[in-house]
C-alpha positions as CSV (number, residue, x, y, z in Angstrom):
1,M,95.8,126.5,197.9
2,L,95.6,122.7,198.1
3,S,98.4,120.4,198.9
4,G,98.8,116.8,199.8
5,R,101.6,115.3,201.2
6,P,105.3,117.0,200.1
7,G,105.7,115.2,196.8
8,A,102.3,113.5,196.7
9,P,99.6,114.2,194.4
10,V,96.0,115.4,195.6
11,R,93.7,112.6,196.0
12,V,90.5,113.4,194.0
13,R,87.4,111.0,194.1
14,L,85.8,109.9,191.1
15,M,82.1,109.5,192.4
16,A,79.7,112.2,192.3
17,V,79.9,114.7,194.9
18,R,77.0,115.5,197.1
19,T,76.8,119.2,197.6
20,T,75.4,119.4,201.1
21,V,77.9,119.8,203.6
22,A,77.0,119.9,207.1
23,G,79.0,121.7,210.0
24,V,79.6,120.4,213.5
25,L,80.6,122.4,216.3
26,L,82.2,120.2,219.0
27,A,80.8,122.0,222.4
28,A,80.4,119.2,225.0
29,G,83.7,119.7,227.2
30,E,83.3,121.2,230.9
31,G,86.3,123.7,230.4
32,S,88.0,122.6,234.0
33,R,90.8,125.4,233.3
34,F,88.0,128.1,232.6
35,G,86.0,127.0,235.6
36,R,83.0,126.7,233.5
37,P,81.9,125.0,229.9
38,K,83.9,126.8,227.2
39,A,80.9,127.0,225.0
40,L,79.4,129.5,227.3
41,V,82.2,131.8,227.6
42,E,81.5,135.1,226.2
43,L,83.8,137.0,223.9
44,N,82.5,140.5,223.2
45,G,79.1,139.8,224.2
46,R,78.7,136.5,222.2
47,T,79.4,132.8,223.5
48,L,81.9,131.0,221.9
49,A,79.1,128.5,220.8
50,G,77.5,131.0,219.1
51,R,80.7,132.2,217.5
52,G,81.4,128.8,216.3
53,A,78.0,128.2,215.1
54,E,78.0,131.4,212.9
55,L,81.7,130.4,211.7
56,L,80.4,127.4,210.0
57,R,77.4,128.9,208.8
58,S,79.0,131.8,207.1
59,G,81.4,129.4,205.7
60,G,78.8,127.7,203.7
61,A,78.0,124.6,206.1
62,D,74.4,123.7,206.6
63,P,72.9,122.0,208.7
64,I,74.6,123.1,211.8
65,L,74.7,120.6,214.6
66,I,76.1,121.5,218.0
67,V,77.2,118.5,220.3
68,T,76.6,119.3,224.0
69,G,77.5,117.8,227.3
70,A,78.7,119.4,230.3
71,A,76.0,122.3,229.6
72,P,72.9,122.7,227.6
73,V,73.5,124.7,224.5
74,R,70.3,126.0,222.6
75,L,71.1,128.4,219.6
76,A,68.6,129.2,216.7
77,G,69.0,127.7,213.4
78,T,71.2,124.8,214.8
79,Q,70.5,121.2,215.8
80,T,71.6,120.0,219.2
81,V,73.2,116.6,219.7
82,D,73.3,115.6,223.3
83,N,76.6,113.6,224.2
84,P,76.0,111.6,227.6
85,D,79.3,110.3,227.2
86,W,81.1,113.9,226.8
87,R,83.4,113.0,229.9
88,T,85.3,110.1,227.8
89,G,86.5,113.1,225.4
90,M,86.2,114.6,222.0
91,G,86.2,111.4,220.4
92,S,82.6,110.5,221.8
93,S,81.5,113.9,220.4
94,L,82.6,113.2,217.1
95,R,81.0,109.8,217.0
96,A,77.8,111.1,218.3
97,A,77.7,113.9,215.5
98,L,78.5,111.3,212.8
99,R,75.9,108.8,213.8
100,A,73.2,111.7,214.0
101,L,74.1,112.6,210.1
102,S,73.8,109.0,209.1
103,D,70.3,109.1,207.9
104,A,70.8,112.7,206.4
105,H,71.4,111.0,202.7
106,D,71.8,114.6,201.0
107,V,74.8,115.5,203.5
108,G,77.9,114.2,201.5
109,A,80.7,115.6,204.1
110,V,80.9,117.4,207.2
111,V,83.3,120.6,208.6
112,V,84.1,119.7,212.2
113,A,85.2,122.8,214.2
114,L,86.1,123.1,218.0
115,A,84.1,125.6,220.0
116,D,87.3,127.1,221.9
117,Q,88.9,128.1,218.8
118,P,87.2,131.6,218.3
119,L,90.1,133.0,215.9
120,V,89.2,130.8,213.2
121,G,87.7,132.6,210.3
122,A,84.9,131.6,208.0
123,E,87.2,131.7,205.2
124,A,88.8,128.5,206.4
125,V,85.5,126.8,206.4
126,A,84.7,128.0,202.6
127,R,88.2,126.8,201.5
128,L,87.5,123.4,203.1
129,I,84.2,123.0,201.2
130,A,85.6,124.3,198.1
131,A,88.3,121.6,198.2
132,Y,85.6,118.8,199.0
133,R,83.6,120.1,195.6
134,A,86.7,120.0,193.9
135,G,87.2,116.3,194.8
136,A,89.1,116.3,198.3
137,S,87.6,113.4,200.4
138,V,89.2,114.5,203.7
139,A,90.5,118.4,203.7
140,V,92.5,119.9,207.0
141,A,92.8,123.5,207.4
142,A,96.7,124.5,207.7
143,Y,98.3,127.5,208.8
144,D,101.8,128.1,208.0
145,G,101.8,124.5,206.5
146,Q,101.0,122.7,209.7
147,P,97.6,121.1,210.0
148,R,94.9,122.4,212.3
149,N,91.5,122.8,212.8
150,P,88.7,122.7,211.3
151,V,88.5,119.4,209.4
152,L,86.4,118.0,206.4
153,L,85.3,114.7,206.5
154,A,83.6,113.1,203.5
155,R,80.7,110.5,204.4
156,E,82.6,107.7,202.9
157,H,84.9,107.9,205.7
158,W,82.5,108.4,208.4
159,P,82.4,104.3,209.6
160,E,86.2,104.5,209.8
161,V,86.6,107.9,211.8
162,V,83.6,106.7,214.2
163,A,85.7,103.3,214.7
164,T,88.8,105.3,215.6
165,A,87.7,108.2,217.3
166,V,88.5,107.5,220.8
167,G,89.5,109.8,224.3
168,D,90.6,113.1,223.2
169,T,91.9,112.2,219.8
170,G,88.9,113.3,218.0
171,A,89.6,112.1,214.2
172,R,93.5,112.4,214.5
173,T,94.0,109.1,214.5
174,F,92.1,108.4,211.2
175,L,94.0,111.3,209.6
176,R,97.3,109.9,210.6
177,A,96.5,106.3,209.4
178,R,95.2,107.5,206.2
179,A,97.4,110.4,205.6
180,D,97.4,109.5,201.9
181,L,93.8,111.0,201.9
182,V,94.4,114.2,203.2
183,T,94.3,117.4,201.3
184,R,95.8,120.4,203.0
185,V,94.1,123.8,202.6
186,E,96.2,127.0,203.5
187,C,94.1,129.2,205.2
188,D,96.5,131.8,206.7
189,T,95.8,134.5,204.1
190,P,97.5,138.0,204.9
191,A,93.7,139.1,206.2
192,D,93.9,136.0,208.4
193,L,97.3,136.8,209.9
194,A,96.4,140.5,210.3
195,R,93.2,139.6,212.4
196,I,95.0,137.2,214.7
197,S,97.8,139.6,215.1
198,A,95.5,142.3,216.3
199,A,93.5,140.2,218.4
200,L,96.8,139.0,220.1
201,A,98.0,142.6,220.5
202,R,94.6,143.4,222.1
203,S,94.8,140.6,224.4
204,H,98.2,141.6,225.6
205,H,96.8,145.0,226.4
206,G,93.9,143.5,228.5
207,Q,91.6,144.1,225.6
208,P,89.1,141.2,224.1
209,P,89.7,140.3,220.6
210,P,87.8,142.2,218.1
211,V,84.5,140.7,216.7
């Protein structure tokens, strides 16, 4: 389900849509509260970085870039972008990813996901990509009507995102300043809610969420 701001029409681009959508996983943080980088934390035998990369791939993104910093992450079938400025916050990782893709002229948009959100499903990525191919230039996954991650950004907006992504705000400054461009994509299907509810129930009983 696609929606803009309440009462506002969905903004549709008139230019041709490049069909290639890259996936970016922001995995550079040190995970101070975890005591180790979140990207390396394992859940049911898989690292969060591995799960994030598979989330993007299964949702239809390709190529997949992983932005690293506090710890090296190497995964088959992905490209690694090292962010030496990772300590300054998530914004520097987003900038590094978009700059790395600047010469990939066949890539028309990017889906940005976070390594520490393993309960996000591949369907969310697929719906964002579908929204882009339907004409949306900025698409945000929404759960119960609230915008969350992941986020899709079309190439024409990358310079503005790079200019405003500072500290830990990531793309939020851009999204708030250009709210007229944002298409919300509802992603909490009954299957999503059942999967998340089951994961939470298992965690309350000291069990890890299911794969």
